[in-house]
PDB file of N, CA, C and O in Angstrom:
ATOM      1  N   UNK A   1     108.688  74.211-194.385  1.00  0.00           N
ATOM      2  CA  UNK A   1     108.762  75.602-195.111  1.00  0.00           C
ATOM      3  C   UNK A   1     110.153  76.909-194.281  1.00  0.00           C
ATOM      4  O   UNK A   1     110.353  78.074-194.627  1.00  0.00           O
ATOM      5  N   UNK A   2     110.847  76.127-193.184  1.00  0.00           N
ATOM      6  CA  UNK A   2     111.844  76.398-192.375  1.00  0.00           C
ATOM      7  C   UNK A   2     113.215  76.016-194.057  1.00  0.00           C
ATOM      8  O   UNK A   2     113.828  76.559-194.975  1.00  0.00           O
ATOM      9  N   UNK A   3     113.010  75.068-193.570  1.00  0.00           N
ATOM     10  CA  UNK A   3     113.910  74.950-194.786  1.00  0.00           C
ATOM     11  C   UNK A   3     113.676  75.566-196.304  1.00  0.00           C
ATOM     12  O   UNK A   3     114.578  76.245-196.795  1.00  0.00           O
ATOM     13  N   UNK A   4     112.698  75.370-196.897  1.00  0.00           N
ATOM     14  CA  UNK A   4     112.984  75.867-198.280  1.00  0.00           C
ATOM     15  C   UNK A   4     113.214  77.482-198.060  1.00  0.00           C
ATOM     16  O   UNK A   4     113.795  78.090-198.959  1.00  0.00           O
ATOM     17  N   UNK A   5     112.729  78.263-196.772  1.00  0.00           N
ATOM     18  CA  UNK A   5     113.060  79.298-196.834  1.00  0.00           C
ATOM     19  C   UNK A   5     113.991  80.113-196.939  1.00  0.00           C
ATOM     20  O   UNK A   5     114.167  81.117-197.630  1.00  0.00           O
ATOM     21  N   UNK A   6     114.982  79.213-195.652  1.00  0.00           N
ATOM     22  CA  UNK A   6     116.769  79.041-195.971  1.00  0.00           C
ATOM     23  C   UNK A   6     116.740  79.391-197.365  1.00  0.00           C
ATOM     24  O   UNK A   6     117.036  80.411-197.987  1.00  0.00           O
ATOM     25  N   UNK A   7     116.297  78.249-197.683  1.00  0.00           N
ATOM     26  CA  UNK A   7     117.366  78.306-199.512  1.00  0.00           C
ATOM     27  C   UNK A   7     117.064  78.934-200.072  1.00  0.00           C
ATOM     28  O   UNK A   7     117.879  79.281-200.927  1.00  0.00           O
ATOM     29  N   UNK A   8     115.555  79.679-200.098  1.00  0.00           N
ATOM     30  CA  UNK A   8     115.694  80.930-200.935  1.00  0.00           C
ATOM     31  C   UNK A   8     116.814  81.977-200.707  1.00  0.00           C
ATOM     32  O   UNK A   8     117.542  82.422-201.594  1.00  0.00           O
ATOM     33  N   UNK A   9     116.861  82.421-198.947  1.00  0.00           N
ATOM     34  CA  UNK A   9     117.739  83.437-198.569  1.00  0.00           C
ATOM     35  C   UNK A   9     119.163  83.022-199.149  1.00  0.00           C
ATOM     36  O   UNK A   9     120.044  83.859-199.344  1.00  0.00           O
ATOM     37  N   UNK A  10     119.362  81.278-199.485  1.00  0.00           N
ATOM     38  CA  UNK A  10     120.690  81.217-199.704  1.00  0.00           C
ATOM     39  C   UNK A  10     120.807  81.551-201.098  1.00  0.00           C
ATOM     40  O   UNK A  10     121.712  82.312-201.440  1.00  0.00           O
ATOM     41  N   UNK A  11     119.975  81.059-201.984  1.00  0.00           N
ATOM     42  CA  UNK A  11     119.660  81.328-203.534  1.00  0.00           C
ATOM     43  C   UNK A  11     120.137  82.891-203.893  1.00  0.00           C
ATOM     44  O   UNK A  11     121.224  83.259-204.339  1.00  0.00           O
ATOM     45  N   UNK A  12     118.953  83.688-203.548  1.00  0.00           N
ATOM     46  CA  UNK A  12     118.926  84.841-203.622  1.00  0.00           C
ATOM     47  C   UNK A  12     120.581  86.084-203.210  1.00  0.00           C
ATOM     48  O   UNK A  12     121.037  87.134-203.663  1.00  0.00           O
ATOM     49  N   UNK A  13     120.884  85.235-202.274  1.00  0.00           N
ATOM     50  CA  UNK A  13     122.345  86.275-202.061  1.00  0.00           C
ATOM     51  C   UNK A  13     123.369  85.684-202.845  1.00  0.00           C
ATOM     52  O   UNK A  13     124.456  86.261-202.844  1.00  0.00           O
ATOM     53  N   UNK A  14     123.222  84.512-203.601  1.00  0.00           N
ATOM     54  CA  UNK A  14     124.141  84.495-204.888  1.00  0.00           C
ATOM     55  C   UNK A  14     123.774  84.767-205.851  1.00  0.00           C
ATOM     56  O   UNK A  14     124.635  84.491-206.686  1.00  0.00           O
ATOM     57  N   UNK A  15     122.894  85.202-206.298  1.00  0.00           N
ATOM     58  CA  UNK A  15     122.071  85.615-207.271  1.00  0.00           C
ATOM     59  C   UNK A  15     122.584  87.616-207.799  1.00  0.00           C
ATOM     60  O   UNK A  15     122.066  88.566-207.211  1.00  0.00           O
ATOM     61  N   UNK A  16     123.408  87.764-208.703  1.00  0.00           N
ATOM     62  CA  UNK A  16     123.582  89.332-209.374  1.00  0.00           C
ATOM     63  C   UNK A  16     121.777  89.737-209.022  1.00  0.00           C
ATOM     64  O   UNK A  16     120.736  89.096-208.873  1.00  0.00           O
ATOM     65  N   UNK A  17     122.142  90.978-209.011  1.00  0.00           N
ATOM     66  CA  UNK A  17     121.063  92.021-208.952  1.00  0.00           C
ATOM     67  C   UNK A  17     119.804  91.387-210.026  1.00  0.00           C
ATOM     68  O   UNK A  17     118.712  90.915-209.711  1.00  0.00           O
ATOM     69  N   UNK A  18     120.208  91.513-210.942  1.00  0.00           N
ATOM     70  CA  UNK A  18     119.649  90.921-212.434  1.00  0.00           C
ATOM     71  C   UNK A  18     118.777  90.356-212.345  1.00  0.00           C
ATOM     72  O   UNK A  18     117.596  90.679-212.468  1.00  0.00           O
ATOM     73  N   UNK A  19     119.571  88.788-211.963  1.00  0.00           N
ATOM     74  CA  UNK A  19     118.865  87.292-211.842  1.00  0.00           C
ATOM     75  C   UNK A  19     117.915  87.858-210.765  1.00  0.00           C
ATOM     76  O   UNK A  19     116.757  87.927-211.179  1.00  0.00           O
ATOM     77  N   UNK A  20     118.069  88.237-209.627  1.00  0.00           N
ATOM     78  CA  UNK A  20     117.325  88.206-208.442  1.00  0.00           C
ATOM     79  C   UNK A  20     116.307  89.098-209.293  1.00  0.00           C
ATOM     80  O   UNK A  20     115.394  88.365-209.675  1.00  0.00           O
ATOM     81  N   UNK A  21     116.148  90.297-209.689  1.00  0.00           N
ATOM     82  CA  UNK A  21     115.015  90.201-209.964  1.00  0.00           C
ATOM     83  C   UNK A  21     114.303  89.152-210.967  1.00  0.00           C
ATOM     84  O   UNK A  21     113.206  88.670-210.684  1.00  0.00           O
ATOM     85  N   UNK A  22     114.886  88.878-211.971  1.00  0.00           N
ATOM     86  CA  UNK A  22     113.672  87.642-212.758  1.00  0.00           C
ATOM     87  C   UNK A  22     113.279  86.667-212.395  1.00  0.00           C
ATOM     88  O   UNK A  22     112.465  86.005-213.039  1.00  0.00           O
ATOM     89  N   UNK A  23     113.951  86.182-210.804  1.00  0.00           N
ATOM     90  CA  UNK A  23     113.178  85.326-210.063  1.00  0.00           C
ATOM     91  C   UNK A  23     112.672  85.721-209.117  1.00  0.00           C
ATOM     92  O   UNK A  23     112.337  84.846-208.319  1.00  0.00           O
ATOM     93  N   UNK A  24     112.337  87.341-208.691  1.00  0.00           N
ATOM     94  CA  UNK A  24     111.494  87.489-207.703  1.00  0.00           C
ATOM     95  C   UNK A  24     110.167  87.098-207.395  1.00  0.00           C
ATOM     96  O   UNK A  24     109.795  86.743-206.277  1.00  0.00           O
ATOM     97  N   UNK A  25     109.266  87.188-208.688  1.00  0.00           N
ATOM     98  CA  UNK A  25     107.955  86.714-208.345  1.00  0.00           C
ATOM     99  C   UNK A  25     107.785  85.389-207.728  1.00  0.00           C
ATOM    100  O   UNK A  25     106.820  85.186-206.992  1.00  0.00           O
ATOM    101  N   UNK A  26     108.715  84.407-207.992  1.00  0.00           N
ATOM    102  CA  UNK A  26     108.632  82.934-207.234  1.00  0.00           C
ATOM    103  C   UNK A  26     109.077  83.258-206.169  1.00  0.00           C
ATOM    104  O   UNK A  26     108.289  83.179-205.227  1.00  0.00           O
ATOM    105  N   UNK A  27     110.316  83.687-205.917  1.00  0.00           N
ATOM    106  CA  UNK A  27     110.273  83.413-204.559  1.00  0.00           C
ATOM    107  C   UNK A  27     109.927  84.302-203.800  1.00  0.00           C
ATOM    108  O   UNK A  27     110.308  84.112-202.645  1.00  0.00           O
ATOM    109  N   UNK A  28     109.138  85.555-204.027  1.00  0.00           N
ATOM    110  CA  UNK A  28     108.813  86.296-202.978  1.00  0.00           C
ATOM    111  C   UNK A  28     107.046  85.760-202.838  1.00  0.00           C
ATOM    112  O   UNK A  28     106.513  85.985-201.751  1.00  0.00           O
ATOM    113  N   UNK A  29     106.394  85.229-203.686  1.00  0.00           N
ATOM    114  CA  UNK A  29     105.135  84.984-204.182  1.00  0.00           C
ATOM    115  C   UNK A  29     104.777  83.934-201.940  1.00  0.00           C
ATOM    116  O   UNK A  29     104.442  84.273-200.805  1.00  0.00           O
ATOM    117  N   UNK A  30     105.022  83.183-202.400  1.00  0.00           N
ATOM    118  CA  UNK A  30     105.392  82.285-201.185  1.00  0.00           C
ATOM    119  C   UNK A  30     105.592  83.038-199.958  1.00  0.00           C
ATOM    120  O   UNK A  30     104.861  82.885-198.980  1.00  0.00           O
ATOM    121  N   UNK A  31     106.551  83.831-199.991  1.00  0.00           N
ATOM    122  CA  UNK A  31     106.794  84.312-198.697  1.00  0.00           C
ATOM    123  C   UNK A  31     106.018  85.154-198.635  1.00  0.00           C
ATOM    124  O   UNK A  31     105.944  85.147-197.406  1.00  0.00           O
ATOM    125  N   UNK A  32     105.382  85.866-198.906  1.00  0.00           N
ATOM    126  CA  UNK A  32     104.097  87.005-199.297  1.00  0.00           C
ATOM    127  C   UNK A  32     103.009  86.759-198.479  1.00  0.00           C
ATOM    128  O   UNK A  32     102.437  87.480-197.661  1.00  0.00           O
ATOM    129  N   UNK A  33     102.732  85.101-199.001  1.00  0.00           N
ATOM    130  CA  UNK A  33     101.553  84.697-198.372  1.00  0.00           C
ATOM    131  C   UNK A  33     101.653  84.326-196.686  1.00  0.00           C
ATOM    132  O   UNK A  33     100.912  84.678-195.769  1.00  0.00           O
ATOM    133  N   UNK A  34     102.665  83.621-196.680  1.00  0.00           N
ATOM    134  CA  UNK A  34     103.051  83.473-195.131  1.00  0.00           C
ATOM    135  C   UNK A  34     102.809  84.986-194.560  1.00  0.00           C
ATOM    136  O   UNK A  34     101.969  85.447-193.787  1.00  0.00           O
ATOM    137  N   UNK A  35     103.617  85.406-195.084  1.00  0.00           N
ATOM    138  CA  UNK A  35     103.850  86.512-193.717  1.00  0.00           C
ATOM    139  C   UNK A  35     102.219  87.555-193.744  1.00  0.00           C
ATOM    140  O   UNK A  35     101.921  88.306-192.815  1.00  0.00           O
ATOM    141  N   UNK A  36     101.470  87.389-194.829  1.00  0.00           N
ATOM    142  CA  UNK A  36     100.834  88.156-194.749  1.00  0.00           C
ATOM    143  C   UNK A  36      98.929  86.840-193.703  1.00  0.00           C
ATOM    144  O   UNK A  36      97.950  86.998-192.973  1.00  0.00           O
ATOM    145  N   UNK A  37      99.463  86.082-194.255  1.00  0.00           N
ATOM    146  CA  UNK A  37      98.487  84.982-193.059  1.00  0.00           C
ATOM    147  C   UNK A  37      97.591  84.415-194.474  1.00  0.00           C
ATOM    148  O   UNK A  37      96.365  84.308-194.435  1.00  0.00           O
ATOM    149  N   UNK A  38      98.456  84.056-195.779  1.00  0.00           N
ATOM    150  CA  UNK A  38      97.454  83.577-196.380  1.00  0.00           C
ATOM    151  C   UNK A  38      97.546  82.077-197.147  1.00  0.00           C
ATOM    152  O   UNK A  38      97.278  81.864-198.329  1.00  0.00           O
ATOM    153  N   UNK A  39      98.003  81.090-196.135  1.00  0.00           N
ATOM    154  CA  UNK A  39      98.185  80.066-196.111  1.00  0.00           C
ATOM    155  C   UNK A  39      97.303  79.096-196.263  1.00  0.00           C
ATOM    156  O   UNK A  39      97.347  78.153-197.054  1.00  0.00           O
ATOM    157  N   UNK A  40      96.389  79.397-195.370  1.00  0.00           N
ATOM    158  CA  UNK A  40      95.607  78.160-194.999  1.00  0.00           C
ATOM    159  C   UNK A  40      95.749  77.083-194.249  1.00  0.00           C
ATOM    160  O   UNK A  40      95.005  76.121-194.057  1.00  0.00           O
ATOM    161  N   UNK A  41      97.060  77.431-193.747  1.00  0.00           N
ATOM    162  CA  UNK A  41      97.814  76.778-191.793  1.00  0.00           C
ATOM    163  C   UNK A  41      98.114  77.333-191.327  1.00  0.00           C
ATOM    164  O   UNK A  41      98.630  78.361-191.765  1.00  0.00           O
ATOM    165  N   UNK A  42      97.996  77.027-190.025  1.00  0.00           N
ATOM    166  CA  UNK A  42      98.455  77.720-188.793  1.00  0.00           C
ATOM    167  C   UNK A  42     100.432  78.210-188.724  1.00  0.00           C
ATOM    168  O   UNK A  42     101.202  77.486-188.095  1.00  0.00           O
ATOM    169  N   UNK A  43     100.857  79.283-189.346  1.00  0.00           N
ATOM    170  CA  UNK A  43     101.987  79.641-189.370  1.00  0.00           C
ATOM    171  C   UNK A  43     102.356  79.796-187.956  1.00  0.00           C
ATOM    172  O   UNK A  43     101.378  79.833-187.210  1.00  0.00           O
ATOM    173  N   UNK A  44     104.007  79.942-187.136  1.00  0.00           N
ATOM    174  CA  UNK A  44     103.978  80.231-186.043  1.00  0.00           C
ATOM    175  C   UNK A  44     104.590  81.181-186.545  1.00  0.00           C
ATOM    176  O   UNK A  44     104.714  81.341-187.760  1.00  0.00           O
ATOM    177  N   UNK A  45     105.113  82.033-185.551  1.00  0.00           N
ATOM    178  CA  UNK A  45     105.370  83.418-185.390  1.00  0.00           C
ATOM    179  C   UNK A  45     106.711  83.680-185.188  1.00  0.00           C
ATOM    180  O   UNK A  45     107.191  84.792-184.971  1.00  0.00           O
ATOM    181  N   UNK A  46     107.494  82.301-185.290  1.00  0.00           N
ATOM    182  CA  UNK A  46     109.013  82.335-185.815  1.00  0.00           C
ATOM    183  C   UNK A  46     109.020  82.259-187.163  1.00  0.00           C
ATOM    184  O   UNK A  46     109.812  82.979-187.771  1.00  0.00           O
ATOM    185  N   UNK A  47     108.059  81.291-187.955  1.00  0.00           N
ATOM    186  CA  UNK A  47     108.367  80.817-189.086  1.00  0.00           C
ATOM    187  C   UNK A  47     107.422  82.455-190.193  1.00  0.00           C
ATOM    188  O   UNK A  47     107.779  82.697-191.346  1.00  0.00           O
ATOM    189  N   UNK A  48     106.639  83.035-189.693  1.00  0.00           N
ATOM    190  CA  UNK A  48     106.388  84.187-190.104  1.00  0.00           C
ATOM    191  C   UNK A  48     107.209  85.228-190.097  1.00  0.00           C
ATOM    192  O   UNK A  48     107.012  86.061-190.981  1.00  0.00           O
ATOM    193  N   UNK A  49     108.489  85.504-188.992  1.00  0.00           N
ATOM    194  CA  UNK A  49     109.352  85.979-188.821  1.00  0.00           C
ATOM    195  C   UNK A  49     110.328  85.335-189.434  1.00  0.00           C
ATOM    196  O   UNK A  49     111.314  86.010-189.136  1.00  0.00           O
ATOM    197  N   UNK A  50     110.700  84.434-190.120  1.00  0.00           N
ATOM    198  CA  UNK A  50     112.132  84.241-191.097  1.00  0.00           C
ATOM    199  C   UNK A  50     111.739  84.807-192.653  1.00  0.00           C
ATOM    200  O   UNK A  50     112.376  85.548-193.401  1.00  0.00           O
ATOM    201  N   UNK A  51     110.283  84.076-192.837  1.00  0.00           N
ATOM    202  CA  UNK A  51     109.528  84.771-194.236  1.00  0.00           C
ATOM    203  C   UNK A  51     110.106  85.920-194.520  1.00  0.00           C
ATOM    204  O   UNK A  51     110.767  86.324-195.477  1.00  0.00           O
ATOM    205  N   UNK A  52     109.616  86.543-193.175  1.00  0.00           N
ATOM    206  CA  UNK A  52     109.546  88.086-193.253  1.00  0.00           C
ATOM    207  C   UNK A  52     111.273  88.622-193.379  1.00  0.00           C
ATOM    208  O   UNK A  52     111.453  89.668-194.003  1.00  0.00           O
ATOM    209  N   UNK A  53     112.035  88.179-193.015  1.00  0.00           N
ATOM    210  CA  UNK A  53     113.393  88.530-192.659  1.00  0.00           C
ATOM    211  C   UNK A  53     113.920  88.176-194.513  1.00  0.00           C
ATOM    212  O   UNK A  53     114.435  88.868-195.390  1.00  0.00           O
ATOM    213  N   UNK A  54     113.516  86.941-194.439  1.00  0.00           N
ATOM    214  CA  UNK A  54     113.954  86.602-196.105  1.00  0.00           C
ATOM    215  C   UNK A  54     113.649  87.370-196.801  1.00  0.00           C
ATOM    216  O   UNK A  54     114.491  87.856-197.556  1.00  0.00           O
ATOM    217  N   UNK A  55     112.294  87.799-196.830  1.00  0.00           N
ATOM    218  CA  UNK A  55     111.309  88.572-198.055  1.00  0.00           C
ATOM    219  C   UNK A  55     112.433  90.003-198.241  1.00  0.00           C
ATOM    220  O   UNK A  55     113.076  90.339-199.235  1.00  0.00           O
ATOM    221  N   UNK A  56     112.370  90.547-197.082  1.00  0.00           N
ATOM    222  CA  UNK A  56     113.335  91.489-196.906  1.00  0.00           C
ATOM    223  C   UNK A  56     114.884  91.795-197.331  1.00  0.00           C
ATOM    224  O   UNK A  56     115.597  92.787-197.484  1.00  0.00           O
ATOM    225  N   UNK A  57     115.006  90.231-197.443  1.00  0.00           N
ATOM    226  CA  UNK A  57     116.643  90.519-197.383  1.00  0.00           C
ATOM    227  C   UNK A  57     116.686  90.921-199.325  1.00  0.00           C
ATOM    228  O   UNK A  57     117.265  91.777-199.993  1.00  0.00           O
ATOM    229  N   UNK A  58     115.692  89.716-199.664  1.00  0.00           N
ATOM    230  CA  UNK A  58     115.242  89.762-201.228  1.00  0.00           C
ATOM    231  C   UNK A  58     114.801  90.588-201.653  1.00  0.00           C
ATOM    232  O   UNK A  58     115.392  90.821-202.707  1.00  0.00           O
ATOM    233  N   UNK A  59     113.870  91.421-201.449  1.00  0.00           N
ATOM    234  CA  UNK A  59     113.848  93.005-202.047  1.00  0.00           C
ATOM    235  C   UNK A  59     114.608  94.153-201.678  1.00  0.00           C
ATOM    236  O   UNK A  59     114.149  95.190-202.159  1.00  0.00           O
ATOM    237  N   UNK A  60     115.433  94.267-201.108  1.00  0.00           N
ATOM    238  CA  UNK A  60     116.932  94.802-201.006  1.00  0.00           C
ATOM    239  C   UNK A  60     117.675  94.530-201.830  1.00  0.00           C
ATOM    240  O   UNK A  60     118.518  95.360-202.171  1.00  0.00           O
ATOM    241  N   UNK A  61     117.618  93.421-202.357  1.00  0.00           N
ATOM    242  CA  UNK A  61     118.821  92.768-203.184  1.00  0.00           C
ATOM    243  C   UNK A  61     118.286  93.637-204.926  1.00  0.00           C
ATOM    244  O   UNK A  61     118.998  94.343-205.639  1.00  0.00           O
ATOM    245  N   UNK A  62     117.167  93.323-205.098  1.00  0.00           N
ATOM    246  CA  UNK A  62     116.800  94.364-206.134  1.00  0.00           C
ATOM    247  C   UNK A  62     115.931  95.170-206.563  1.00  0.00           C
ATOM    248  O   UNK A  62     116.166  95.860-207.555  1.00  0.00           O
TER     249      UNK A  62
END
């Protein structure tokens, strides 16, 4: 998951604001699930923190 979240963060940083809005739902849904604990798996605090950072950076760009 860490790799995927870092890819999301990198991709979002390369998108303009309109493109970021277009893909926001697809990117933010898995991040939201991790942040809220709806994954069905045990998630480390470090991974949850990374998901929150990526989520916030994408939200700020939208």
